[in-house]
C-alpha positions as CSV (number, residue, x, y, z in Angstrom):
1,M,-15.0,18.0,34.1
2,V,-17.1,20.4,32.0
3,T,-17.3,20.8,28.2
4,S,-18.0,24.4,27.2
5,C,-19.3,25.5,23.8
6,V,-19.4,29.3,23.2
7,A,-22.3,30.0,20.9
8,Y,-25.4,32.1,20.7
9,G,-27.8,30.5,23.3
10,C,-27.9,29.8,26.9
11,T,-26.3,27.8,29.8
12,N,-27.5,24.5,31.1
13,R,-25.8,22.1,33.5
14,I,-26.5,18.4,33.7
15,K,-24.8,15.9,35.9
16,K,-23.0,13.1,33.9
17,T,-21.1,11.2,36.5
18,P,-20.3,11.8,40.2
19,G,-18.0,14.7,40.5
20,I,-18.1,15.4,36.7
21,T,-20.7,17.7,35.0
22,F,-21.3,18.1,31.3
23,H,-21.7,21.8,30.9
24,V,-22.9,23.4,27.6
25,N,-22.3,27.2,27.9
26,M,-24.0,29.3,25.3
27,A,-23.4,32.8,26.6
28,A,-25.0,35.9,25.0
29,G,-25.1,39.2,26.8
30,G,-24.0,37.7,30.1
31,F,-27.4,36.2,31.0
32,T,-27.9,32.5,32.1
33,C,-31.0,30.4,31.5
34,S,-31.7,27.1,33.2
35,R,-33.8,25.8,30.4
36,W,-32.5,24.2,27.2
37,R,-33.0,26.4,24.1
38,R,-34.6,25.0,21.0
39,P,-32.0,23.7,18.4
40,G,-31.5,25.8,15.3
41,L,-30.8,29.2,16.9
42,P,-28.3,31.4,15.1
43,L,-24.8,30.8,16.4
44,Q,-21.8,33.0,17.1
45,R,-18.9,33.0,14.6
46,F,-16.7,30.8,16.8
47,Y,-16.9,27.9,19.2
48,R,-14.4,26.2,21.4
49,T,-14.2,23.1,23.6
50,S,-12.4,23.3,26.9
51,L,-12.3,21.1,30.1
52,V,-12.9,22.9,33.4
53,P,-13.7,21.5,36.9
54,A,-17.5,21.4,37.7
55,N,-19.5,21.9,40.8
56,P,-21.6,19.1,42.2
57,A,-25.1,19.0,40.7
58,V,-28.4,17.6,41.7
59,P,-29.0,14.1,40.1
60,V,-32.6,15.0,39.1
61,D,-33.6,18.2,37.3
62,R,-36.6,20.4,38.3
63,R,-39.1,18.5,36.1
64,G,-38.2,15.2,37.8
65,H,-36.2,13.8,34.8
66,S,-33.2,11.7,35.6
67,A,-29.7,12.9,34.9
68,K,-29.2,10.2,32.3
69,M,-32.3,11.3,30.3
70,A,-31.3,15.0,30.5
71,T,-27.8,14.2,29.4
72,S,-29.1,12.4,26.4
73,R,-31.3,15.3,25.5
74,L,-28.5,17.7,25.9
75,L,-26.0,15.8,23.9
76,K,-28.5,15.5,21.0
77,G,-29.2,19.2,21.1
78,T,-25.5,20.0,21.2
79,A,-24.8,17.9,18.2
80,I,-27.5,19.8,16.2
81,L,-26.1,23.1,17.3
82,L,-22.5,22.1,16.3
83,Q,-23.8,21.0,12.9
84,N,-25.5,24.3,12.4
85,A,-22.2,26.0,13.4
86,A,-20.3,24.1,10.8
87,R,-22.9,25.1,8.1
88,K,-22.8,28.8,9.1
89,S,-19.1,29.4,8.9
90,C,-17.8,32.8,9.7
91,V,-16.1,33.0,6.3
92,P,-18.3,33.7,3.3
93,H,-18.2,30.8,0.8
94,R,-17.0,33.1,-2.0
95,H,-13.8,33.8,0.0
96,M,-13.0,30.2,1.0
97,H,-11.0,29.3,-2.1
98,H,-9.0,32.5,-1.8
99,L,-8.1,31.8,1.8
100,A,-7.1,28.2,1.0
101,A,-4.9,29.3,-1.9
102,T,-3.2,32.0,0.2
103,S,-2.5,29.4,2.9
104,F,-1.1,27.0,0.4
105,S,1.2,29.7,-1.1
106,Q,2.3,30.8,2.4
107,T,3.1,27.2,3.3
108,L,5.4,26.9,0.2
109,V,7.2,30.1,1.1
110,N,7.9,28.8,4.6
111,V,9.7,25.7,3.2
112,P,13.4,25.9,4.1
113,E,15.7,27.1,1.4
114,T,18.0,24.7,-0.5
115,V,21.6,25.9,-0.1
116,T,24.3,24.8,-2.6
117,T,28.1,25.0,-2.7
118,T,30.6,23.7,-5.2
119,L,34.0,22.4,-4.2
120,D,37.2,23.0,-6.2
121,N,36.9,19.6,-7.8
122,G,33.4,20.3,-9.1
123,L,31.5,18.2,-6.5
124,R,28.3,20.0,-5.5
125,I,26.8,20.0,-2.0
126,A,23.1,20.8,-1.6
127,T,21.1,20.8,1.7
128,E,17.7,21.6,3.1
129,D,17.9,22.2,6.9
130,S,14.5,21.6,8.5
131,G,15.9,21.2,12.0
132,N,14.7,17.6,12.4
133,P,16.4,15.2,14.8
134,T,17.0,12.8,11.9
135,C,18.5,13.3,8.5
136,T,19.1,11.7,5.2
137,V,22.5,12.2,3.4
138,G,23.4,10.7,0.1
139,V,25.6,10.7,-3.0
140,W,23.9,11.2,-6.4
141,I,26.1,10.2,-9.3
142,D,25.4,11.0,-13.0
143,A,26.0,7.4,-14.1
144,G,23.7,4.6,-14.9
145,S,22.9,2.0,-17.6
146,R,22.6,4.8,-20.2
147,Y,26.4,5.2,-20.0
148,E,27.0,1.5,-20.7
149,N,27.3,-0.4,-23.9
150,E,26.3,-3.9,-24.9
151,R,29.6,-5.3,-23.7
152,N,29.5,-4.0,-20.2
153,N,25.7,-3.5,-19.7
154,G,25.0,-4.3,-16.1
155,V,28.2,-2.9,-14.6
156,A,26.5,0.1,-12.8
157,H,24.0,-2.2,-11.1
158,F,26.8,-4.7,-10.2
159,L,28.7,-1.8,-8.6
160,E,25.7,-1.1,-6.4
161,H,25.7,-4.6,-5.1
162,M,29.5,-4.5,-4.4
163,A,29.3,-1.2,-2.5
164,F,28.5,-2.8,0.9
165,K,30.9,-5.8,0.6
166,G,33.8,-4.2,2.4
167,T,36.5,-1.5,1.9
168,S,40.2,-1.2,2.6
169,K,39.2,0.2,6.0
170,R,36.3,-1.9,6.9
171,S,35.3,-5.5,6.3
172,Q,31.7,-6.3,5.4
173,V,31.0,-7.4,9.0
174,D,32.6,-4.2,10.4
175,L,30.6,-2.1,8.0
176,E,27.3,-3.7,8.9
177,L,28.0,-3.5,12.7
178,E,28.9,0.1,12.5
179,V,25.8,1.0,10.7
180,E,23.6,-1.1,13.0
181,N,25.2,0.4,16.1
182,M,24.3,3.9,14.9
183,G,20.7,2.7,14.3
184,A,21.1,4.0,10.7
185,H,19.9,2.6,7.4
186,L,22.3,2.3,4.4
187,N,20.9,1.8,0.9
188,A,21.6,2.2,-2.8
189,Y,19.8,2.0,-6.1
190,T,20.6,2.3,-9.8
191,S,18.5,3.9,-12.6
192,R,19.1,4.5,-16.3
193,E,20.8,7.8,-15.6
194,Q,21.8,7.9,-12.0
195,T,23.4,5.8,-9.3
196,V,22.6,6.6,-5.7
197,Y,24.1,5.7,-2.3
198,Y,22.4,7.2,0.8
199,A,22.1,6.8,4.6
200,K,19.3,7.7,7.1
201,C,20.5,8.4,10.6
202,L,20.2,10.7,13.6
203,S,21.5,14.2,13.0
204,K,24.3,13.8,15.5
205,D,25.6,10.9,13.4
206,L,25.9,12.9,10.2
207,P,29.7,13.0,10.2
208,K,30.0,9.2,10.6
209,A,27.4,8.6,7.8
210,V,29.3,10.9,5.4
211,E,32.6,9.2,6.2
212,I,31.0,5.7,5.5
213,L,29.6,6.9,2.2
214,A,33.0,8.3,1.1
215,D,34.7,5.1,2.2
216,I,32.3,3.0,0.2
217,L,32.7,5.1,-3.0
218,Q,36.4,5.5,-2.9
219,N,37.9,2.5,-1.1
220,S,35.7,-0.6,-2.0
221,K,37.9,-3.7,-2.3
222,F,35.9,-5.6,-5.0
223,G,37.2,-8.9,-3.8
224,E,37.0,-11.8,-6.2
225,A,35.1,-14.0,-3.7
226,E,32.5,-11.3,-3.1
227,I,32.1,-10.7,-6.9
228,E,31.4,-14.4,-7.5
229,R,29.0,-14.5,-4.6
230,E,27.1,-11.4,-6.0
231,R,26.7,-13.0,-9.4
232,G,24.3,-15.5,-7.9
233,V,22.5,-12.8,-6.0
234,I,22.0,-10.7,-9.1
235,L,20.9,-13.7,-11.2
236,R,18.2,-14.5,-8.6
237,E,17.2,-10.8,-8.6
238,M,16.7,-11.0,-12.3
239,Q,14.4,-14.0,-11.8
240,E,12.4,-11.9,-9.4
241,V,12.2,-9.0,-11.8
242,E,10.9,-11.3,-14.5
243,T,7.9,-12.1,-12.3
244,N,7.1,-8.4,-12.1
245,L,5.3,-8.0,-15.4
246,Q,5.2,-4.2,-15.2
247,E,9.0,-4.1,-15.0
248,V,9.2,-6.6,-17.9
249,V,6.8,-4.5,-20.1
250,F,8.7,-1.3,-19.5
251,D,12.0,-2.9,-20.3
252,H,10.5,-4.1,-23.6
253,L,9.1,-0.6,-24.2
254,H,12.5,1.0,-23.8
255,S,14.1,-1.7,-26.0
256,V,11.8,-0.9,-28.9
257,A,11.4,2.9,-28.3
258,Y,15.2,3.4,-28.1
259,Q,16.4,0.4,-30.1
260,G,20.1,0.6,-31.0
261,T,20.8,3.1,-28.3
262,S,22.0,2.9,-24.6
263,L,18.6,3.9,-23.2
264,G,17.2,0.6,-24.7
265,L,19.5,-1.4,-22.4
266,T,18.2,-2.9,-19.2
267,I,19.5,-1.8,-15.8
268,L,20.4,-5.3,-14.6
269,G,22.0,-6.3,-17.9
270,P,21.7,-9.6,-19.8
271,T,22.5,-12.9,-18.1
272,E,25.7,-13.4,-20.2
273,N,27.2,-10.1,-19.0
274,I,26.4,-10.8,-15.3
275,K,28.3,-14.1,-15.6
276,T,31.3,-12.5,-17.2
277,I,31.8,-9.1,-15.5
278,Q,35.2,-8.9,-13.9
279,R,36.8,-6.8,-11.2
280,Q,38.6,-4.6,-13.8
281,D,35.3,-3.8,-15.5
282,L,34.1,-2.3,-12.2
283,I,37.3,-0.3,-11.7
284,D,37.2,1.0,-15.3
285,Y,33.6,2.2,-14.9
286,I,34.4,4.1,-11.7
287,S,37.5,5.7,-13.1
288,L,35.5,6.8,-16.2
289,H,32.3,8.1,-14.6
290,Y,32.8,8.8,-10.9
291,K,34.2,12.4,-11.3
292,G,33.6,15.4,-9.2
293,P,31.4,17.5,-11.5
294,R,29.1,14.5,-11.9
295,I,28.6,13.9,-8.2
296,V,26.1,15.7,-5.8
297,L,26.2,15.3,-2.0
298,A,22.7,16.0,-0.8
299,G,21.3,16.3,2.7
300,A,17.9,16.9,4.2
301,G,16.5,17.1,7.7
302,G,18.7,18.1,10.6
303,V,21.7,19.0,8.3
304,K,23.8,22.2,8.8
305,H,25.1,23.2,5.4
306,D,28.4,24.5,6.6
307,E,29.0,21.3,8.5
308,L,28.3,19.2,5.4
309,V,30.5,21.4,3.3
310,K,33.4,20.8,5.7
311,L,32.7,17.0,5.7
312,A,32.6,17.0,1.9
313,Q,35.9,18.8,1.7
314,Q,37.4,16.4,4.1
315,H,36.1,13.1,2.6
316,F,35.4,13.9,-1.0
317,G,38.0,16.6,-1.7
318,S,40.3,14.1,-3.4
319,V,37.8,13.0,-6.0
320,K,39.4,13.5,-9.4
321,T,38.1,15.7,-12.2
322,D,40.5,14.7,-15.0
323,Y,40.4,11.6,-17.1
324,D,43.2,9.1,-17.6
325,A,42.3,8.7,-21.3
326,K,40.0,10.5,-23.8
327,V,37.0,12.2,-22.2
328,P,33.9,10.0,-23.0
329,P,30.9,11.5,-24.8
330,L,28.5,12.0,-21.9
331,E,25.4,13.2,-23.9
332,L,24.9,10.3,-26.2
333,P,21.8,11.0,-28.4
334,C,19.1,8.4,-28.0
335,R,16.7,8.5,-31.0
336,F,13.1,7.4,-30.6
337,T,11.7,4.7,-32.9
338,G,8.0,4.1,-33.3
339,S,7.6,0.3,-33.2
340,E,6.2,-2.5,-31.2
341,V,7.1,-5.8,-29.5
342,R,4.5,-8.5,-28.5
343,V,5.4,-11.4,-26.3
344,R,2.3,-13.6,-26.7
345,D,1.5,-16.1,-23.9
346,D,-2.1,-17.3,-23.9
347,D,-1.5,-19.2,-20.6
348,M,-1.3,-15.9,-18.7
349,P,-4.5,-14.6,-17.2
350,Y,-4.1,-11.0,-18.2
351,A,-2.3,-8.9,-20.9
352,H,0.1,-6.2,-19.8
353,V,0.5,-3.5,-22.4
354,A,2.3,-0.1,-22.5
355,I,1.7,2.5,-25.3
356,A,3.9,5.6,-25.4
357,V,5.1,8.4,-27.6
358,E,8.3,10.4,-27.3
359,S,8.2,13.3,-24.9
360,C,10.7,15.9,-23.7
361,G,13.5,15.9,-21.2
362,W,13.6,17.2,-17.6
363,A,14.6,20.8,-18.4
364,D,12.3,21.3,-21.4
365,P,9.5,23.9,-20.8
366,D,7.0,21.5,-22.3
367,N,7.5,19.1,-19.4
368,I,5.1,20.8,-17.0
369,P,2.2,20.8,-19.4
370,L,2.9,17.2,-20.2
371,M,2.8,16.4,-16.5
372,V,-0.6,18.2,-16.3
373,A,-1.9,16.2,-19.2
374,N,-0.6,13.0,-17.6
375,T,-2.5,13.8,-14.4
376,L,-5.6,14.6,-16.5
377,I,-5.5,11.1,-17.9
378,G,-5.2,9.7,-14.4
379,N,-5.3,6.1,-13.3
380,W,-7.9,3.6,-12.3
381,D,-8.1,0.2,-10.7
382,R,-11.2,-2.0,-10.6
383,S,-10.4,-3.3,-7.1
384,H,-10.4,0.3,-5.8
385,G,-14.1,0.7,-6.6
386,G,-14.0,4.1,-8.3
387,G,-17.3,5.2,-9.6
388,T,-18.4,7.1,-12.6
389,N,-17.9,10.5,-10.9
390,V,-14.1,10.3,-10.8
391,S,-12.2,13.2,-12.4
392,S,-10.6,11.1,-15.2
393,R,-12.9,10.7,-18.1
394,L,-11.2,7.5,-19.1
395,A,-11.6,6.1,-15.6
396,A,-15.2,7.1,-15.6
397,E,-15.7,5.3,-18.9
398,C,-14.0,2.1,-17.5
399,A,-16.2,2.2,-14.4
400,A,-19.4,2.7,-16.3
401,D,-18.9,-0.2,-18.7
402,P,-19.5,-3.6,-17.0
403,D,-18.1,-5.4,-20.1
404,N,-14.9,-3.4,-20.1
405,P,-11.9,-5.8,-20.1
406,C,-9.5,-3.4,-18.4
407,H,-8.6,-4.2,-14.8
408,S,-6.4,-1.2,-14.2
409,F,-4.5,1.5,-16.0
410,Q,-2.1,4.2,-15.1
411,S,-0.6,7.1,-17.2
412,F,3.1,7.8,-17.0
413,N,5.6,10.5,-17.9
414,T,9.1,9.1,-17.7
415,C,11.8,11.8,-18.3
416,Y,15.5,11.6,-19.1
417,K,17.9,14.4,-19.8
418,D,17.0,14.9,-23.5
419,T,14.1,12.7,-24.1
420,G,11.2,10.9,-22.4
421,L,8.3,8.5,-22.7
422,W,4.7,9.7,-22.2
423,G,1.9,7.1,-22.3
424,I,-0.3,4.6,-20.5
425,Y,0.2,1.2,-19.0
426,F,-2.8,-1.1,-18.6
427,V,-3.7,-4.6,-17.5
428,S,-6.6,-6.2,-19.4
429,E,-8.3,-9.5,-20.1
430,G,-7.3,-11.0,-23.5
431,R,-10.8,-10.6,-24.9
432,E,-11.8,-9.0,-28.2
433,E,-13.0,-6.0,-26.2
434,M,-9.4,-5.0,-25.5
435,D,-9.3,-3.5,-29.0
436,F,-12.2,-1.2,-28.0
437,F,-10.4,-0.1,-24.9
438,V,-7.3,0.8,-26.8
439,H,-9.5,2.9,-29.1
440,A,-10.9,4.6,-26.1
441,I,-7.4,5.5,-24.9
442,Q,-6.5,7.0,-28.2
443,R,-9.8,8.9,-28.5
444,E,-9.1,10.5,-25.1
445,W,-5.6,11.4,-26.2
446,M,-7.0,13.1,-29.3
447,R,-9.7,14.8,-27.3
448,I,-7.1,16.4,-25.0
449,C,-5.3,17.6,-28.1
450,M,-8.4,19.4,-29.5
451,S,-10.9,20.1,-26.7
452,A,-9.3,20.0,-23.2
453,T,-11.4,22.3,-21.0
454,E,-10.3,24.9,-18.4
455,G,-12.2,23.1,-15.7
456,E,-10.6,19.7,-16.1
457,V,-7.1,21.3,-16.6
458,T,-7.6,23.3,-13.3
459,R,-8.6,20.1,-11.5
460,A,-5.5,18.3,-12.9
461,K,-3.2,21.1,-11.9
462,N,-4.5,21.0,-8.3
463,L,-4.1,17.3,-8.2
464,L,-0.6,17.5,-9.6
465,K,0.5,20.0,-7.0
466,T,-1.0,17.9,-4.2
467,N,0.7,14.7,-5.4
468,M,4.0,16.4,-5.8
469,L,3.9,17.8,-2.2
470,L,2.7,14.5,-0.8
471,Q,5.8,12.8,-2.4
472,L,8.0,15.2,-0.3
473,D,6.9,13.8,3.0
474,G,10.0,12.9,4.9
475,T,13.7,13.5,4.8
476,T,14.5,10.7,2.4
477,P,12.1,11.8,-0.4
478,I,13.3,15.4,0.0
479,C,16.9,14.4,-0.2
480,E,16.1,12.3,-3.3
481,D,14.4,15.3,-4.9
482,I,17.4,17.5,-4.2
483,G,19.9,15.1,-5.6
484,R,17.8,14.3,-8.7
485,Q,17.1,18.0,-9.5
486,M,20.7,19.0,-9.0
487,L,21.7,16.5,-11.7
488,C,18.8,17.2,-14.0
489,Y,18.4,21.0,-13.7
490,G,21.7,22.0,-12.1
491,R,19.7,23.5,-9.3
492,R,16.8,22.8,-6.9
493,I,13.6,24.4,-8.2
494,P,11.9,26.2,-5.3
495,L,8.4,25.1,-4.6
496,P,6.8,28.5,-5.1
497,E,8.4,28.6,-8.5
498,L,7.2,25.2,-9.3
499,E,3.7,26.1,-8.2
500,A,3.8,29.2,-10.4
501,R,4.9,27.2,-13.4
502,I,2.0,24.8,-12.9
503,D,-0.5,27.6,-12.4
504,A,0.7,29.2,-15.6
505,V,-0.5,26.2,-17.7
506,S,-3.8,26.8,-19.3
507,A,-6.1,24.6,-21.3
508,Q,-4.8,26.1,-24.5
509,T,-1.2,25.3,-23.4
510,V,-2.2,21.7,-22.8
511,R,-3.9,21.4,-26.2
512,D,-0.9,22.9,-28.0
513,V,1.7,20.8,-26.2
514,C,-0.3,17.6,-26.5
515,T,-0.8,18.3,-30.2
516,K,3.0,18.7,-30.5
517,Y,3.9,15.4,-28.9
518,L,0.8,13.2,-29.5
519,Y,-1.0,14.2,-32.6
520,D,0.0,12.2,-35.7
521,R,3.0,10.7,-33.9
522,C,4.3,7.1,-34.1
523,P,3.8,5.3,-30.8
524,A,6.0,2.6,-29.2
525,V,4.0,-0.4,-28.0
526,A,5.0,-3.3,-25.8
527,G,2.7,-6.2,-24.8
528,V,3.1,-9.4,-22.7
529,G,0.5,-12.1,-22.2
530,P,-2.6,-12.9,-24.2
531,V,-2.2,-10.0,-26.7
532,E,-3.9,-11.5,-29.7
533,A,-6.7,-9.0,-29.4
534,L,-4.4,-6.0,-29.1
535,T,-5.0,-3.6,-31.9
536,D,-2.8,-3.9,-34.9
537,Y,0.1,-1.4,-35.0
538,N,-1.0,0.1,-38.3
539,Q,-4.4,0.8,-36.8
540,L,-2.8,2.2,-33.7
541,R,-0.8,4.6,-35.9
542,S,-3.8,5.7,-37.8
543,N,-5.7,6.4,-34.6
544,M,-3.1,9.0,-33.6
545,Y,-4.8,11.7,-35.6
546,R,-8.3,12.9,-36.2
547,I,-9.8,14.8,-39.0
548,R,-10.6,18.4,-37.8
549,Y,-13.5,20.4,-39.0
């Protein structure tokens, strides 16, 4: 076997093992030299590595050196030459960024198009066919805990649990066996605005997966025995959620930020409701919210759009569009209230705190600049070992201060249809220094409002685009993105358009939008744990502005 490297130099041949020769070929002008050239010579603009058969070689070179010594010398010289080749790229440095940007844009253009169709009953079908041997298909429903009230809070999540407990066509055992025999995965989840049922399977099993999803949504039995059994399951799930302090803090944050509205309700619902929900409550919720115009059938991977449209017409064509009673108000306004809640527990080792202001909804033009600002704040974790050279200034400040009580923080931008929460969640020791860290957070917010620079905004935009594309790795994330965007925007935003909208954000745009939503605004605060040292709310409110000169 021979390794060839085309560069500006000469040819040498050294025996490596019996029958195998390590051959470094540096051809220039067609001449061959039997002596190794001195490292550091200028190289050609390209090099390649190939494996070719070699001729037998003499085990000792002409100077009496052993093959092993010669091979060692040759390998060392080759490494230096390859390093020089890497340094002296054929593309001038000033053109590298342009080529990378061009390649990135071309990659986005080559992404398969999202095709949509609307049935007569208003149900929408959206697909992205990438030709994969596997696919993800799911049903996205515009119904979640936001469409509940205090009496039936928890019904949407209860329905999710009852979906796989048997239908009029299949028992629970038959359903599980059928899915397992296909090698598929069936799952569901509930959020504040959406309920989702989806399946991952081979592309050839797409018709069966769609039929199962339709059967689950339209023919579930909701047996009394299964309902009673799921009460205990959900109550145990609530106990698990209560151990996840991040979930607890964000539930408290929603309860104070949107107090008195449906967005302030939890997804799982209170314990009293879980114990009293009846079969009729589930049926009423389905008949009220599971309507054709509020349902999207999304598919990604090896999914042919025409095939999925025919399957949707066959299995979902009977979904109703009319209401048995008065049409419910779907867009319930959820006002934001600047306030705080503190659940003090000094026995806990760390304080978990979230601070947020009201932001905009999904379709608002200000959402993209707020996403850039959110990326600019960034995140940090002490266990990750980030140094002072990280892009986030707040993270660099945390890393540089050995007395900083913060163990981790992450910025967030949670969007809903007409409102949202933009802020930061952090975990800190309950020391007095926590007050200084909160001041550092608000100083950084005010700095972005007044003096965000083009350099850091450009870096944040690049990071945002990278993170968004990394989240679309696989058929399931793509299918989730399609379903969510169809409900939020009414269409799937093409990636080139999304890139253009991000690139259009300038530092001035970030400053203006952050001033609109952050400057002199009342925050919502939620804290759990040893929060005695957490800054007083009046002081937090006064830190939301800065005197300008």
